[in-house]
N, C-alpha and C positions, 0 to 999 in steps of 0.2 A: 323475531323481525325478519320478513323475507327480505334479502337482497339477493338483484341479478345483472347478470352481463349477456346483454345482445345483442350481435353485427346483424344490421337488419341492410341486408345490401342496396347500397343505391336508393337510400331511405330521400335523399334529396332529389329524385326527381320526381317525386310523388309531390311538390308544392312549384307554384308559381313564382314568382318572383315580387308579388303581393304578400305570399306566404298562405294561401290559398290550397288547398289538397285537390288533386288534380282527379279526380272521381270521373272518368271517362273509360272508355271504352280503346284509348292509346294504349300501344304498347310501353313496359315498365321496361326495366334491365334485368327483371327476369323471363327467363326463357318462355316464351307462351302464355304470360302472365298480363294481365290488363293491369294499367297504373287503379280499375275502378277495384277491382278482386287483389290485386297486392294489399293495397289498403284495408278492405275488409277482410283480406285474413290476416292483418298484424292486428287488428282490431280484436277479434279472437285470440289472439296469441296473446298480448298483453292484457286482456281482460282474465283470460285463464290462467295469465301468470301470478293477478294479485301482490304484486307484490309492493314495500314502503321505500323501494330505490330502486329501480334499474338504470345501471350502466352503458348507456345506448351506445355501439360502437358502430363508423359510420354514419352518425345523423346529420340530418339536413346542414347546409355551408353556413356558413357566418362570412358575411362581407358587407360592403357599403350598401348591394340592395337586397341582401337576404339577412331574415335571421333567425338564426338556429331554436334560442329561448321561443319565441312566437312561432314559429311553426309546430315545433313540439307541442305545446301547449294546447296550442288548436287542436292536434290530433287528438290529446288525452282528450280535450273538453269535448268534440265527436265522439268519442267511444265511450265516455264517463267512467274516465280511468279515476283512484284514487291519485295514484300518482302523478297529481296533474299541472305539477311546477316543475321547470328546468334551468340547470345551472351549464354552465360551459366554465371552459377556463381557458385558453389560450388558443384563439380559432389558429388555423392552418389554411397551407391553397392546393389542398388536397379533393376540396368535396365532399372532406370525411370527416366531421369533428367525432372527437368525444364530448359525451354530453351527459348528466346525469338527471332523470324525470325524478321525481320524489314528493310523498304524500309529506305535506306540511303542519300533518295535526298527527302524525309520528315521528318526523326527523327534522330536525333543524340542521340546513347545511349552507357553506361559503363556501367558497375558490380561495384555498390556502398552501399558494407555493411555497417551498421551502428552496434555501441555498442560495448562494451571492447571484445579483443580478448577473445580464450581461454586462462584461467587461470590470467586474468588482471582484472576480473567484479567487482563489487560489487551490493550489494542487492537496491540501488538507482536504477541502468539503467538495460532495459532488453539487455541481453548479445548477444553478435554476432549468428548468427540463426546456426553456426556451431561449436559455443561450447555449454553448459549444462546449464540450467534452473533448479533453486530448488527451490520446494511449494510444503507445505503441502497437498497432496491428500487425503490423510485420516481421516483430521481433527484429528491426533494424537502426533499434537507438533514433528513429525520425517520429516520433510521435503522429498520427492525422488526426484535423480535425474531426468532429463525428457530430450529427445534428440529429433533433428528432422532426423526420417531414410531420408527426404528427404527435406532436410535447403532451405527456401523460395529464390528466387532471388527477388533481391534486387535493382531496376534500377534507374540511373537518368539521365532525357529525357530531351530532348530539339528540342521539333517544330521547322523545316522551319520559321514560323513564328518568333520564340525566345523564343518561352512562354515553360519555365523550370516546370517540374513535375514530379513527381515518379510514379514508377510501383512498386510493387511484387507481386508475382508469386509463388502460393501457392497448394499445394499438400498434406492436412492432411490427415494424418495418417488414414488407415480404421477400423471400429466399427466390422467388420465381426469375427465372433467366428472360426475362421479356427482353425483345430486340434482339436475340442469338441468331447467327446467321450461319453457323453450323455448329456443329457437337465439340470440338475444342473451345470455340466461343461460349458455346452457351457452360458450360464447366465454369471457366474463366468468370465469367456474372458471377453462376451462381456461389462460388467461392468470395469473391468480392461481396456481395450481398450476407453471406454467411460472416464474412469479418465484420460488418457494418451493424448485424443485426447481434450478433454476441456481442460488440461495443456496448449498444443500444442499455442490453441486458444488464452489463456490469455496472452502467451506470444507473442503474432503477436499483440494481441491487446496493449499490453505494447510501444509495435511499431508507431504502428497508433498514439498512442495518444503524442508520441513522434513528430511525424512528423506535427500533427494537433496543437501543443501546438505553433508551430514554424511558422505556415503559411505555407505550405508544399501543394500543390497540388498534390493530393496521388490515386493510383489507386490500391485495391486491388484486383488482378483475381485471379481464377484457382479452383479447385476442392476441397472442403471442406470436402466433402464426409458426409457431413451434413446437415441438416434443420430442422426448425423449424416444430414439429411434425412429424418427420422422424422417430422413432422407439419409442418403451414404456421405455424405458430408458431415456429420458429427466424428462421425472417425477421425478424419484429419483434426479437432480442433480438441478432440477428447471428452465434449460433454455440451448439451444443449443450453439455450438459452433457459429454457423453464427451470432446470436444472442450475441454472446461477443466479437466476432470480429467487428461489426459492432455499439455497444456502444448503444445497443437500451435501457439501463435505463441512458444513459449520458444525459446531456444537448445535446439542438439539435446544438450548437456551434461545439461538439467534435464526432458526429455519422458520421458513413458511409451510404452512402444512396444505394440498387438495390430494383427496384418495383416486384421483384420477391421473394426475400426473405422478403422484407417487406409483401405484401399479404399473405405469406405465416403463418409469425408472427403474424398478424393480424388475424388468424383463417379463413379464408377465402381458406382452401385447400378443394377442392369439385374436382370430378371425372375430370372437363373441367381444374384443375391447372396449373400452368406452367410444365413444364419436360426439363430437360437436360440430360437425360440417362434413356438409356431402356434395358433391362435384361432379360436373359430367367431365366424363374425357373421351373426347373428339377421336383421338387415337385407336382405342379400344372399344369404344361406343360399351361403354358401360361409366355404371357411379365408382367415384372412388370416396372412402370415410377419412376423416383426421379427426385428430383430438389437437383441437388449435386454441379454444378458448377454456379459462379458468377463474375457478374461485380463490384461491390462496390467502391464509389470514396466520396471525401472529397464535405462537403457545399460546396465549393465555386464552384465545375465540376456539382453539381447538379443543381445549381442555373442557368446554363448556359443554360437548355433546352437541356441536353444530351439525345439521342432517343437510347434504347438498342433492340435487337434480338434477341432471343432462334431460332437458325437454325433448327425447328424441322421438319422431314417429312412430319410430317400428322397432324400436327397444325400450320405451317406458311402457309399460302395462298400459298405463291408463290415458297415457296420448293414444296410442295402438287404439284402443277399445273405446273412444270418442271420432266416432268417424268426422266429424265436423273440424275438433280440433287438430287430427290428426293429417287433415289435407291442406287446416290453413297452415301450418308449422312446414309441411312442401312448398307452399305457392308464397309464403310470404320473406323468404329467404333462406340463401344456402347454408346459413349456421342456423345453430337451435338454442336454446338460448339455458343457460347455467345457473342455479339459482342456489341458495344457502338459507334454511331457515335456523338463527341462532339466538338466543335468548340476552337482547340489549337492552 
């Protein structure tokens, strides 16, 4: 079975309020790319992925006027995808949902959130992801209240072969110092955002530990906007959010595994290091690459011999050797898909 995660930059902008795809020459949110061309590029990428399930990060918005599931299923039908059914969990107010496109012939899925409902939790259990998490971020004996702007999507899944497993789709808050008025202000914002991001990762880690303790086969996938060695603020807090979620300090049977994150955590970050995103830096007038997207698996799945792949237009030989796919990956999003093939 192939499972993937894909952050699609402003997928929401490619549909109108009636759920119709905007296949026109108006600009998309991608610089220099029309809505027609971004939709065509996404069709090529999703078709090439040919995944049984894709965790779509920044999926179209869900509100009283817009329907995430309907828009994704319209897109899947237009592209003739096997992964033609969509699932969403708790919607949010960012116009960037987390949703799962899947092939119903290969896997059955349902939204299955865990944890006490908002207002019914206690300190011993990680609250439901649409609730609040209290943690002392500043070590001042005064716990702060943390929420997810994009609550993770918890999925109970069963393969056509009868194998039960769980997925958690995540899009953790960005650390970018948006709105900074000076270098010092930018630093303060970045530190505060880092604290919130780490708190969200601790919350997520609590849920991971609960699943591993009960023997669940688990896949945590999505965009964590973070990675070992990604920025200078990591030194201030000791470790990255990715390492927290993976449980890098935990016993082997309580860790998640992702080979790209493990390589980065081991300090093997080089010019040829894995990257899942590519951004334009206006200040340097150049592109910056980063490892932000992951597919982490529980020990039992890691032992089954899975194969990971980052669909990078320049670093993956097959993507680079296929001009249509290479150009589509560049036009479709500022992130690239990450997939895992494993026996389920």
